[in-house]
Every structure is written in C-alpha cells, then in structure tokens.
C-alpha positions as CSV (number, residue, x, y, z in Angstrom):
1,X,-103.2,-16.4,13.2
2,X,-103.0,-18.6,16.6
3,X,-105.5,-18.6,19.3
4,X,-102.5,-19.9,21.7
5,X,-101.0,-18.2,24.5
6,X,-98.2,-19.9,24.4
7,X,-95.5,-18.5,22.0
8,X,-94.7,-20.0,18.7
9,X,-91.4,-21.7,17.9
10,X,-91.6,-20.0,14.6
11,X,-92.1,-16.7,15.9
12,X,-88.5,-16.6,16.8
13,X,-87.9,-16.3,13.0
14,X,-91.1,-14.9,11.7
15,X,-91.9,-12.7,14.5
16,X,-88.3,-11.5,15.1
17,X,-87.2,-7.6,15.1
18,X,-84.3,-6.2,13.2
19,X,-81.8,-7.6,10.6
20,X,-83.1,-11.1,10.9
21,X,-86.5,-10.6,10.9
22,X,-86.2,-8.7,7.9
23,X,-84.3,-11.5,6.4
24,X,-86.5,-14.5,7.1
25,X,-89.9,-12.5,6.2
26,X,-88.1,-10.6,3.1
27,X,-86.7,-13.7,1.4
28,X,-89.8,-15.6,1.5
29,X,-91.8,-13.1,0.1
30,X,-90.6,-13.9,-3.3
31,X,-93.5,-16.6,-2.6
32,X,-96.3,-14.8,-3.0
33,X,-97.0,-15.3,0.5
34,X,-99.6,-12.4,1.9
35,X,-98.7,-9.7,4.4
36,X,-101.0,-11.5,7.1
37,X,-99.0,-14.7,6.6
38,X,-96.5,-13.9,9.1
39,X,-98.8,-12.8,12.1
40,X,-97.9,-15.3,14.6
41,X,-100.0,-18.5,13.0
42,X,-98.9,-21.9,13.3
43,X,-96.3,-22.7,10.8
44,X,-96.4,-26.6,9.7
45,X,-93.8,-28.2,7.7
46,X,-95.0,-30.8,5.3
47,X,-92.1,-33.5,4.8
48,X,-92.5,-35.4,1.7
49,X,-90.6,-38.1,0.6
50,X,-92.0,-37.4,-3.2
51,X,-89.7,-39.2,-6.1
52,X,-90.1,-40.3,-9.3
53,X,-87.7,-43.1,-8.3
54,X,-89.6,-44.0,-5.3
55,X,-92.7,-45.8,-7.4
56,X,-94.4,-46.0,-4.0
57,X,-94.2,-42.7,-3.1
58,X,-94.5,-40.3,-6.7
59,X,-98.2,-39.3,-5.8
60,X,-97.3,-37.3,-2.6
61,X,-96.9,-34.4,-4.0
62,X,-100.9,-34.4,-4.8
63,X,-101.4,-35.3,-1.2
64,X,-99.4,-32.9,0.1
65,X,-102.0,-30.1,-1.8
66,X,-104.5,-31.4,-0.2
67,X,-102.9,-31.5,3.4
68,X,-102.0,-27.4,2.7
69,X,-105.3,-27.1,2.0
70,X,-106.5,-28.4,5.3
71,X,-103.8,-26.2,6.8
72,X,-104.7,-22.9,5.2
73,X,-108.5,-23.7,6.3
74,X,-107.4,-23.5,10.2
75,X,-105.2,-20.7,10.3
76,X,-102.3,-22.3,9.6
77,X,-99.3,-21.6,6.9
78,X,-97.6,-25.1,5.2
79,X,-94.9,-25.3,4.1
80,X,-93.7,-28.0,2.1
81,X,-90.3,-29.6,2.2
82,X,-88.2,-32.3,0.4
83,X,-87.3,-35.4,2.7
84,X,-84.8,-38.2,1.3
85,X,-86.8,-40.8,-0.8
86,X,-85.9,-44.5,0.0
87,X,-87.9,-46.6,-2.7
88,X,-87.2,-50.5,-2.4
89,X,-87.6,-51.1,-6.2
90,X,-84.6,-49.6,-7.6
91,X,-82.0,-48.2,-4.4
92,X,-79.0,-50.7,-3.9
93,X,-77.6,-52.2,-2.1
94,X,-80.6,-51.8,0.2
95,X,-82.9,-48.5,1.4
96,X,-82.2,-49.6,4.6
97,X,-78.4,-48.6,4.7
98,X,-80.0,-44.9,4.5
99,X,-83.0,-45.6,7.0
100,X,-81.0,-43.5,9.4
101,X,-79.9,-41.1,6.9
102,X,-83.0,-40.2,6.2
103,X,-83.9,-39.9,10.0
104,X,-80.9,-38.1,10.9
105,X,-81.8,-35.7,7.8
106,X,-85.3,-35.2,8.8
107,X,-84.6,-34.6,12.1
108,X,-82.3,-31.9,11.2
109,X,-84.2,-30.1,9.0
110,X,-87.3,-29.9,11.3
111,X,-84.8,-28.6,14.1
112,X,-83.4,-25.7,11.6
113,X,-86.2,-23.9,10.3
114,X,-89.3,-22.2,11.9
115,X,-91.5,-25.1,12.7
116,X,-94.2,-25.8,15.3
117,X,-95.8,-29.3,13.8
118,X,-95.2,-31.4,11.2
119,X,-96.8,-33.8,8.7
120,X,-95.0,-36.5,7.3
121,X,-95.8,-38.2,4.3
122,X,-94.4,-41.5,3.1
123,X,-94.9,-44.9,1.9
124,X,-92.2,-46.8,0.8
125,X,-90.9,-49.2,3.1
126,X,-88.5,-47.5,5.1
127,X,-89.4,-43.7,4.6
128,X,-92.6,-44.3,7.3
129,X,-90.2,-45.6,10.1
130,X,-87.1,-43.1,9.1
131,X,-89.4,-40.1,8.9
132,X,-90.7,-41.1,12.5
133,X,-87.2,-42.1,14.1
134,X,-86.2,-38.1,13.0
135,X,-89.7,-36.6,13.9
136,X,-89.3,-38.1,17.3
137,X,-86.1,-37.1,18.1
138,X,-86.9,-33.3,17.5
139,X,-90.2,-34.2,19.3
140,X,-92.8,-31.2,17.9
141,X,-96.6,-31.6,17.2
142,X,-96.3,-34.5,14.3
143,X,-98.8,-36.3,12.3
144,X,-97.9,-39.0,9.9
145,X,-100.0,-39.9,6.5
146,X,-99.3,-42.7,4.5
147,X,-99.8,-42.6,0.9
148,X,-102.0,-45.4,0.6
149,X,-101.9,-48.7,-1.2
150,X,-102.4,-49.6,-5.3
151,X,-105.1,-51.2,-6.4
152,X,-104.8,-55.0,-6.4
153,X,-103.1,-56.6,-9.1
154,X,-104.8,-58.5,-12.0
155,X,-103.8,-61.3,-13.8
156,X,-106.1,-63.7,-16.4
157,X,-108.5,-63.3,-14.2
158,X,-106.8,-63.5,-10.7
159,X,-105.9,-61.0,-8.4
160,X,-101.8,-60.9,-7.6
161,X,-100.1,-59.2,-5.1
162,X,-97.2,-57.0,-5.5
163,X,-93.9,-58.8,-4.2
164,X,-95.9,-62.1,-3.0
165,X,-96.3,-62.9,-6.8
166,X,-93.0,-62.0,-7.6
167,X,-91.3,-64.7,-5.4
168,X,-94.0,-67.2,-6.6
169,X,-93.9,-66.4,-10.0
170,X,-89.9,-66.6,-10.7
171,X,-89.7,-69.8,-8.4
172,X,-92.0,-71.3,-11.2
173,X,-90.1,-70.1,-14.3
174,X,-87.3,-71.8,-12.5
175,X,-88.9,-75.0,-11.8
176,X,-89.8,-74.4,-15.8
177,X,-93.7,-74.3,-14.7
178,X,-93.9,-71.1,-16.0
179,X,-92.2,-69.1,-18.9
180,X,-90.7,-65.8,-19.2
181,X,-93.7,-64.6,-21.4
182,X,-96.4,-65.7,-18.7
183,X,-94.2,-63.4,-16.3
184,X,-93.6,-60.2,-18.5
185,X,-97.7,-60.4,-18.1
186,X,-98.0,-60.9,-14.8
187,X,-95.8,-57.8,-14.2
188,X,-97.8,-55.4,-16.5
189,X,-100.9,-56.9,-14.4
190,X,-99.1,-56.5,-10.6
191,X,-98.6,-52.8,-10.3
192,X,-101.6,-50.9,-11.7
193,X,-102.0,-47.6,-10.0
194,X,-100.4,-45.3,-7.9
195,X,-99.5,-46.5,-4.5
196,X,-97.3,-48.5,-2.8
197,X,-97.4,-52.6,-2.3
198,X,-101.1,-53.8,-1.8
199,X,-100.0,-57.4,-0.2
200,X,-98.9,-56.7,3.8
201,X,-95.5,-56.1,2.8
202,X,-93.5,-54.0,4.6
203,X,-95.1,-50.6,3.5
204,X,-98.4,-51.8,4.2
205,X,-97.4,-53.4,7.2
206,X,-95.8,-49.9,8.7
207,X,-99.2,-48.1,7.7
208,X,-100.9,-50.0,10.0
209,X,-98.3,-49.8,12.8
210,X,-98.5,-46.6,12.6
211,X,-101.9,-46.0,13.0
212,X,-101.8,-48.8,15.6
213,X,-99.3,-46.2,17.2
214,X,-101.7,-43.4,17.1
215,X,-100.1,-41.2,14.8
216,X,-102.2,-41.6,11.7
217,X,-105.3,-40.6,11.2
218,X,-108.7,-43.5,11.9
219,X,-108.8,-45.7,8.6
220,X,-105.6,-43.7,7.3
221,X,-103.7,-47.1,6.4
222,X,-105.7,-48.9,4.0
223,X,-107.7,-46.3,1.8
224,X,-106.2,-47.0,-1.3
225,X,-103.9,-44.7,-2.8
226,X,-106.1,-44.0,-5.9
227,X,-109.2,-43.0,-3.7
228,X,-110.6,-39.7,-3.0
229,X,-111.1,-40.6,0.3
230,X,-106.8,-41.0,0.8
231,X,-107.3,-37.0,-0.1
232,X,-109.6,-36.1,2.2
233,X,-107.8,-37.7,4.6
234,X,-104.9,-35.6,3.6
235,X,-107.2,-32.6,3.9
236,X,-107.8,-33.3,7.2
237,X,-104.7,-34.1,8.3
238,X,-104.1,-30.3,7.8
239,X,-106.7,-29.4,9.4
240,X,-105.5,-31.6,12.8
241,X,-101.9,-30.4,12.9
242,X,-103.3,-26.9,13.7
243,X,-105.4,-27.6,16.5
244,X,-102.2,-29.7,17.6
245,X,-100.3,-27.3,17.4
246,X,-102.9,-25.5,19.5
247,X,-103.0,-27.8,22.2
248,X,-99.0,-28.6,22.2
249,X,-99.7,-32.7,21.7
250,X,-96.4,-33.3,21.1
251,X,-95.0,-36.6,19.4
252,X,-93.6,-38.3,22.2
253,X,-97.4,-37.7,24.1
254,X,-98.4,-39.8,21.9
255,X,-96.0,-42.5,21.6
256,X,-96.0,-43.9,25.2
257,X,-95.3,-48.0,26.1
258,X,-99.0,-48.1,25.5
259,X,-98.8,-47.2,22.2
260,X,-96.5,-49.1,21.4
261,X,-97.5,-52.4,23.0
262,X,-100.8,-51.3,21.0
263,X,-98.6,-51.4,17.7
264,X,-97.1,-54.9,18.4
265,X,-100.3,-56.8,19.1
266,X,-101.8,-55.5,16.4
267,X,-98.8,-56.3,13.9
268,X,-99.5,-59.5,15.2
269,X,-103.2,-59.6,14.5
270,X,-102.7,-58.3,11.0
271,X,-99.9,-60.9,9.7
272,X,-97.6,-57.8,9.9
273,X,-93.8,-58.0,8.3
274,X,-91.1,-59.0,10.6
275,X,-89.7,-55.9,9.6
276,X,-92.0,-54.4,12.3
277,X,-89.8,-55.5,14.7
278,X,-86.6,-53.6,13.7
279,X,-88.6,-50.6,12.9
280,X,-90.4,-50.4,16.1
281,X,-87.4,-50.8,18.3
282,X,-85.8,-48.2,16.4
283,X,-88.1,-45.6,17.2
284,X,-89.0,-46.5,20.7
285,X,-85.1,-46.0,21.0
286,X,-85.4,-42.6,19.5
287,X,-88.0,-41.9,22.9
288,X,-86.9,-43.3,25.2
289,X,-89.9,-46.0,25.8
290,X,-88.3,-49.3,27.1
291,X,-89.3,-51.7,24.4
292,X,-87.7,-55.0,23.8
293,X,-87.3,-57.9,21.3
294,X,-88.5,-60.7,23.7
295,X,-91.9,-57.8,23.9
296,X,-92.2,-58.7,20.4
297,X,-93.1,-62.6,21.5
298,X,-94.6,-61.9,25.2
299,X,-96.9,-59.4,24.2
300,X,-98.7,-61.7,21.3
301,X,-99.1,-64.9,22.5
302,X,-102.1,-64.6,23.1
303,X,-103.2,-62.1,19.7
304,X,-104.9,-64.4,17.1
305,X,-104.2,-63.4,13.7
306,X,-107.9,-61.6,12.0
307,X,-106.5,-60.3,8.7
308,X,-106.5,-62.8,5.8
309,X,-104.0,-60.9,3.1
310,X,-101.1,-62.2,1.4
311,X,-98.5,-63.3,2.1
312,X,-100.2,-65.3,4.9
313,X,-103.7,-65.2,3.4
314,X,-105.3,-64.8,0.0
315,X,-106.9,-61.3,-0.2
316,X,-105.4,-57.7,-0.5
317,X,-105.2,-54.2,0.9
318,X,-107.7,-53.1,-1.0
319,X,-110.1,-56.1,0.0
320,X,-108.9,-54.5,3.5
321,X,-110.2,-51.3,3.3
322,X,-113.5,-52.7,1.5
323,X,-113.7,-54.7,4.8
324,X,-113.4,-51.7,7.5
325,X,-109.7,-51.6,7.6
326,X,-107.5,-51.1,10.5
327,X,-110.5,-49.7,13.0
328,X,-112.3,-53.1,12.7
329,X,-109.3,-54.9,13.7
330,X,-108.3,-52.7,16.9
331,X,-111.7,-53.2,17.6
332,X,-111.9,-56.6,17.6
333,X,-108.6,-56.3,19.8
334,X,-110.3,-54.4,22.5
335,X,-110.2,-56.9,25.1
336,X,-105.7,-56.5,24.5
337,X,-105.3,-53.2,23.7
338,X,-104.8,-49.8,25.6
339,X,-108.3,-48.5,24.5
340,X,-108.0,-45.3,26.6
341,X,-104.4,-44.5,24.8
342,X,-105.0,-40.8,23.2
343,X,-104.0,-40.9,19.8
344,X,-103.2,-37.6,17.0
345,X,-106.9,-37.6,16.4
346,X,-106.9,-36.0,19.7
347,X,-109.4,-38.8,20.8
348,X,-109.0,-42.3,22.5
349,X,-108.4,-45.2,20.6
350,X,-111.4,-46.6,22.0
351,X,-113.2,-43.0,20.5
352,X,-111.8,-43.6,17.0
353,X,-112.9,-47.1,16.6
354,X,-116.2,-47.1,18.3
355,X,-118.5,-46.9,15.2
356,X,-115.9,-49.4,12.8
357,X,-118.1,-52.3,11.5
358,X,-116.9,-55.3,9.5
359,X,-118.4,-55.7,6.0
360,X,-116.2,-58.8,4.8
361,X,-115.6,-61.4,7.9
362,X,-113.3,-63.3,5.1
363,X,-111.1,-60.6,5.2
364,X,-111.2,-59.5,9.1
365,X,-112.4,-62.2,11.3
366,X,-113.3,-62.4,14.4
367,X,-111.5,-63.4,18.2
368,X,-113.7,-65.9,18.2
369,X,-113.1,-66.8,14.6
370,X,-110.0,-65.5,13.3
371,X,-107.7,-66.3,10.3
372,X,-105.0,-68.0,12.3
373,X,-104.7,-68.9,15.8
374,X,-102.8,-67.4,18.3
375,X,-98.9,-67.8,18.0
376,X,-99.5,-67.9,13.9
377,X,-97.4,-63.5,13.7
378,X,-93.9,-63.4,14.6
379,X,-92.0,-65.2,17.3
380,X,-88.1,-65.0,19.0
381,X,-86.1,-67.6,18.4
382,X,-83.0,-67.7,21.2
383,X,-80.1,-70.3,21.9
384,X,-76.4,-71.2,21.0
385,X,-77.2,-70.2,17.1
386,X,-78.6,-66.5,18.6
387,X,-77.7,-65.6,22.0
388,X,-79.3,-62.3,21.1
389,X,-81.9,-63.3,19.7
390,X,-83.8,-64.1,15.7
391,X,-87.3,-63.8,14.6
392,X,-89.5,-65.9,12.5
393,X,-92.5,-65.2,11.0
394,X,-95.0,-69.0,11.8
395,X,-97.7,-67.9,9.4
396,X,-95.4,-67.7,6.3
397,X,-93.6,-70.8,7.3
398,X,-94.3,-74.4,7.1
399,X,-96.1,-76.3,10.1
400,X,-93.8,-79.2,9.3
401,X,-90.8,-77.1,9.6
402,X,-91.5,-75.6,12.8
403,X,-89.5,-78.5,14.9
404,X,-86.4,-79.9,12.7
405,X,-83.0,-80.7,12.5
406,X,-80.6,-80.7,9.8
407,X,-77.3,-80.2,8.4
408,X,-76.0,-76.6,7.6
409,X,-75.2,-76.2,3.9
410,X,-73.0,-72.8,4.5
411,X,-72.8,-69.5,2.4
412,X,-70.5,-66.7,3.0
413,X,-72.1,-64.6,0.6
414,X,-75.7,-64.5,-1.1
415,X,-74.4,-63.7,-4.2
416,X,-72.9,-67.1,-3.8
417,X,-75.9,-69.1,-2.7
418,X,-77.7,-67.6,-5.5
419,X,-75.2,-69.5,-8.2
420,X,-75.3,-72.4,-6.1
421,X,-78.9,-72.4,-5.7
422,X,-79.3,-73.5,-9.9
423,X,-76.7,-76.1,-9.8
424,X,-78.6,-79.0,-10.5
425,X,-76.1,-80.9,-8.3
426,X,-75.9,-78.8,-5.5
427,X,-75.6,-81.6,-2.8
428,X,-78.9,-80.4,-0.6
429,X,-82.2,-82.3,0.7
430,X,-85.0,-81.4,2.0
431,X,-83.8,-81.8,5.4
432,X,-80.8,-79.4,4.9
433,X,-80.6,-76.4,6.8
434,X,-79.6,-73.3,4.3
435,X,-77.3,-70.9,6.1
436,X,-76.3,-67.8,4.6
437,X,-74.1,-65.2,6.4
438,X,-72.6,-61.7,6.6
439,X,-75.8,-59.9,5.4
440,X,-76.5,-58.4,8.5
441,X,-77.0,-54.5,9.4
442,X,-72.5,-54.1,9.6
443,X,-71.5,-57.2,7.2
444,X,-73.3,-56.0,3.8
445,X,-73.7,-53.4,5.2
446,X,-76.7,-52.4,6.1
447,X,-78.9,-55.5,6.6
448,X,-80.5,-56.1,2.9
449,X,-83.5,-58.3,2.5
450,X,-82.3,-61.0,1.1
451,X,-83.3,-63.8,3.7
452,X,-85.9,-65.0,2.1
453,X,-83.4,-66.5,-0.2
454,X,-84.7,-68.6,-3.4
455,X,-84.8,-72.3,-3.3
456,X,-82.5,-75.0,-4.8
457,X,-83.9,-75.4,-8.3
458,X,-83.3,-79.2,-8.1
459,X,-85.8,-79.5,-5.2
460,X,-88.1,-77.1,-6.9
461,X,-88.2,-79.2,-9.6
462,X,-89.0,-82.0,-7.5
463,X,-91.8,-80.6,-6.0
464,X,-90.4,-79.0,-2.8
465,X,-91.2,-75.4,-1.7
466,X,-90.0,-74.6,1.2
467,X,-86.9,-75.6,3.4
468,X,-85.3,-73.7,6.7
469,X,-83.2,-70.9,6.1
470,X,-81.5,-69.1,8.4
471,X,-79.5,-65.4,8.0
472,X,-78.5,-62.4,9.7
473,X,-80.4,-60.6,6.8
474,X,-83.8,-59.4,6.8
475,X,-87.0,-60.9,4.0
476,X,-89.6,-58.8,2.4
477,X,-92.4,-58.2,4.2
478,X,-94.2,-59.6,1.0
479,X,-92.2,-62.6,1.2
480,X,-93.0,-66.4,2.7
481,X,-91.5,-69.3,3.6
482,X,-89.7,-71.2,6.9
483,X,-86.8,-68.4,6.9
484,X,-85.2,-67.3,10.3
485,X,-84.1,-64.2,10.4
486,X,-82.3,-61.3,12.0
487,X,-79.8,-63.3,13.5
488,X,-78.0,-61.8,16.1
489,X,-75.1,-61.0,17.0
490,X,-74.7,-61.0,13.1
491,X,-71.7,-62.9,11.3
492,X,-69.6,-60.0,11.0
493,X,-69.2,-59.0,14.4
494,X,-68.2,-62.5,15.5
495,X,-71.8,-63.7,16.4
496,X,-72.0,-67.6,16.4
497,X,-73.5,-67.6,12.3
498,X,-69.6,-66.7,11.8
499,X,-68.8,-70.4,13.2
500,X,-70.7,-72.5,11.6
501,X,-69.7,-75.3,9.0
502,X,-71.2,-77.3,6.0
503,X,-72.6,-80.7,7.2
504,X,-72.9,-79.1,11.7
505,X,-76.2,-79.9,12.5
506,X,-78.5,-77.3,13.4
507,X,-81.8,-77.2,15.4
508,X,-84.9,-75.3,15.5
509,X,-87.9,-75.7,18.1
510,X,-90.2,-73.0,17.6
511,X,-92.8,-74.2,20.2
512,X,-89.5,-73.7,22.6
513,X,-88.0,-70.4,21.2
514,X,-85.0,-72.5,20.6
515,X,-82.4,-71.7,17.7
516,X,-79.3,-74.1,18.2
517,X,-75.7,-75.1,16.9
518,X,-75.1,-78.7,17.9
519,X,-71.9,-78.6,18.3
520,X,-69.4,-79.0,21.6
521,X,-68.3,-75.9,23.4
522,X,-64.8,-76.7,22.5
523,X,-64.5,-76.9,19.1
524,X,-66.6,-74.0,18.4
525,X,-63.8,-72.4,21.3
526,X,-61.8,-74.1,18.7
527,X,-63.0,-72.6,15.6
528,X,-63.4,-68.7,17.2
529,X,-59.8,-68.7,17.5
530,X,-59.3,-69.1,13.7
531,X,-61.9,-66.8,13.1
532,X,-61.1,-63.1,12.0
533,X,-63.0,-60.4,11.4
534,X,-63.8,-58.4,7.8
535,X,-62.3,-55.6,6.8
536,X,-63.8,-52.4,6.7
537,X,-66.8,-51.6,4.5
538,X,-65.9,-48.6,3.3
539,X,-62.9,-45.7,3.7
540,X,-65.3,-42.8,3.6
541,X,-68.6,-41.3,4.0
542,X,-72.1,-42.5,5.2
543,X,-71.0,-46.0,4.8
544,X,-68.2,-45.8,6.3
545,X,-70.3,-43.9,9.2
546,X,-72.8,-46.0,9.1
547,X,-70.8,-49.3,9.2
548,X,-68.7,-48.0,12.1
549,X,-71.7,-46.9,14.6
550,X,-74.7,-49.3,13.4
551,X,-76.5,-51.4,16.4
552,X,-77.5,-55.1,16.0
553,X,-81.1,-56.1,14.7
554,X,-81.7,-56.7,18.4
555,X,-81.5,-52.9,19.1
556,X,-83.3,-51.6,16.1
557,X,-80.0,-51.3,14.3
558,X,-80.5,-46.8,14.7
559,X,-76.5,-45.5,14.7
560,X,-75.8,-45.7,18.3
561,X,-74.9,-41.8,18.5
562,X,-78.4,-41.1,17.0
563,X,-80.7,-43.0,19.9
564,X,-82.5,-40.3,21.7
565,X,-83.5,-36.9,20.9
566,X,-82.1,-33.5,20.9
567,X,-85.3,-32.0,21.4
568,X,-87.3,-28.9,19.5
569,X,-84.9,-26.0,21.1
570,X,-84.3,-23.0,18.2
571,X,-80.9,-22.6,17.2
572,X,-78.7,-20.1,17.2
573,X,-79.4,-16.8,14.7
574,X,-77.5,-17.6,10.8
575,X,-76.6,-13.7,10.2
C-alpha cells in the first residue's frame, strides 16, 4: 500500500466510489487479483515492445516478469501492456516512419490508464527513443530498461558484429572475394542469442545514451540479454519505480539540460551512432529542453573516443560489459560531465559511478590514452549544400576523404543507385562524390537507413573501399564509411540537394565544418525556377499524416503537433 500522503493518480480509478469504481475494479478482478491490490498502492505500467517480428525484443516478456517481481515486492501493482514494436530487420520501408507513431501510442496509452509510474522495456533501435518520447510528453515517474545486446557473433574462430559484418561481407561478395556459402556460414553465427545488435550500432548507442541521460539504472546498457544480471536489473527496476512514485520523481526532473549534455558527450566517447543525434533532439523537444544540432559539435570538441567497439573499433558489447561498461566511461569523463545530476537511481552520477573499475583497457581507454583523439565522433557540417546542417561520423570515415573536392554523380532514388552500382561500366572514379537524394523524412517517406550506400562494384574490384557519399538519409549505426547524412533541408522540400546535377563540384572540409556545392548563385537560381516539388506520397492514413507534419532532421524529425507534451491529468469518466 502507498506510504505517500499525496493522492495517487490511479486512485481516480480504483479508489472511486459508485458505478465507476465498481466498473474499474470489477473487470480487473477477472485476472484473479486479491482484494487488497486496490487499496491505494502505486500502479506501475510495464510498457513492452515485445514481438516475434522484432527479434531484438523477443525476450522482453520474460524481462517483464522480473520487473513485476520487484514491483510486487515493493508494494506496487504491476500491469503489463503492449506498445507498437518496431523491428529493424523486417519492417519496411523503415522503422523511422513509425517511431513517432509509437511515441504517440505510448503517450496516449499511459495517459488514458490508471498508472502512477511506468517502466519502459525496449531494445531495437527505434523502440528506445519512441517510448521515451511518448513518456516524456506525459511526465510520470518513468524508468527505462533496454533488453541488452546479443552475445558476440562467431565466424571461423573470430568475433563478428551484427550489421557491421553484413555491410563488409556483402561488399566482399560483390567484389568476388567471398562466396555466397561463406556469407551463409557467417549469417548462422552472427545472431546466436537473444538481444539487440552487439556492435555499437543504434540499439547499443541508445541503450548507452539512456543510461547517460540517467533514465536507466547504472550498468544496465551493456549487460548481455542472456546474462542473469539483466534479470536482476529488471528486478531492481521494479523496486525502484515504486520508490520513484513515492518520491514523485518525474521524468522531467531527470531529463534536464544537464542530462542531455552528459548524453551528447557520452555518445562521442563511445563512438555512438549518428542516429542518436536525431533521437536526442526529438526527446528534448518533448520536454522543452533547449538542444540544437550545433550542440553535438560544440559539446564534443574536447571529448576523445574511449571505447574500442565496432564499427569504429574491434570489440563488441559483450566485451564492453565485461570491461566495466558505461559507468567506467562516465567515471573517466567526470571532468566533462555534470556529476551532480540526479538519475532514476535516486543518486547522482558521481555516486552511481564511484565504484566503477575497468578490467580491460584495450576495450575502454583513458582520457590520457584514448582509443581515438577528441573530434573523432559526430561532427556537424554546414554550407551551401546543407544550410540547416548535415552530420558525419568521423571515426567511421577515411582520413584522406575528410578534405575532398570532386564531381557529383547524382541519383534521385536509392533504387536507381543500387542498380547502377553494379554496372561495371559506371562512370565513376575514387574522386567522385555519390549523391543520393529524396530519402529524407518527407521524401522517402520516413528517413531510411540508406545513407551508407554500397560502393560501386567497379571500384571494389580495384580495391577501393571508401568514397564520399552524401544523402538526406540516415545510416545504420552499425555502418561505416565517409557518409555525410541528414542533409537539411532535404531535397523533397526544396533543399539545395535537389538542385545538384551530375558533374557539379562538391567540396567537403571537415576541419572547417563545411559542405558546399561549387555552383554560382545565378545558376542555382535558374535551376530552382525549374524545380517542381514531388507529389503527395500517400492519400490516407499514417503515412499521409506523417508526410504532412514531419519536421526536418535538424529538428529531430518529430511531428510538428507532437512537440511538447500534454501532461498526466486524469481524463474524464468513460461511463
């Protein structure tokens, strides 16, 4: 039973007298609850994105049982409910099309039901930010628990990482250096346990970022999905969420500007995915926390990369967990972080990481001897080709291409480029700049992960493995290459990317943070008069709503009418 003197939100349902109370309690009793569960104790919602269509999250029902154990033990009433599951491996055209739908669904589900606090169970790339966005707009006491990474993949005596080897091995097959049988053997050994990608892709990045934000318990990001300690963390999360309700520790008190600054810096230190940029911007927008694209450059200028994980390094999340995980990284970064920030643990960052020790310095470096120097993370480029910005992950790029000028080879659709890339006679050289457009939030629609476009077969055969590639799309967090992404405004809304023609010179200068189209203003003005916006991408349903209201990448690609929140006020009676 609740020990707080503050009326709980769920009391409006289960503590009601007369007809409405009868209805709310009576129907719940068909699940076999004892009489005293309606005595005023905190009601905890467990939002799970479990689905067999989302392999990364297929174990979350088991994790929910451990959360329930902790909630019951601490005097709460746990009630599990489903949320839309977004699985990267299967969903088309892209899970990013549905991230905002998940956020909207979660927000409305939490507000409409008798919940005093929420535990969010996620894992796959978009389930983590989508749940957190929706929860932020309600602002109840909220704690997140990601499902954990898979065990290291294995192939012929070597560790292989999900996603990263997919891109590498399929390119090797296209170049004739691997066979289909080789790839099939790797396919079997890559995903050999429950959990999400074990590279520092978007799933692992967002797990680390949410721990850095302070909405996961310390150490929760890296523990493998099949490790019993993951279930112990779930048990502890169930206990802690009840205490958060008692203390009225709402999400907005955790997700402050200090929290976002910590997360941005941690993302740089772990070599995190560029996708963290668009997700953090969207989450901040739900809370009214000032965060801009520029912050991802300014706040990380002095942050070295400490973590040696694929795709930038050689290790995987299992190794990261055994080396000490994110608490070690945050302890190393202490001079650059807000260590007094209070997290969902009820303690400060400093208290959370005080006992952290590193057990493998080859996996987690120090500030004095980092894996890569400061400036190796995500940088923001601006210029005549990207007035509102574009991003590049320096650690995944080739050093010799960070300052480059070359002729553009332009494609209006990714499908057109994929066909052309296999043409042995494609007119392309290592200096060519591949431009793929109409793949942004509105143009695809949905902002897909097609920005790490395949290399032309002709160049692969010559041993060339990287070139400058520019798009208004995103890139998988497991991907790599000199890929300039999230170009804003996107081509489909009339951004300069729409005006580029094959043969135009494009200049990339990462040290000065410039991305320019070397075409004079008069010519661009002439081209703009001839440009026609594309027609509607859909005439009904979610896709129409999305395409009419989605914001650009530099604003987080949320829907314009979902920015902000509506709080947790109890809705009007239903009967």
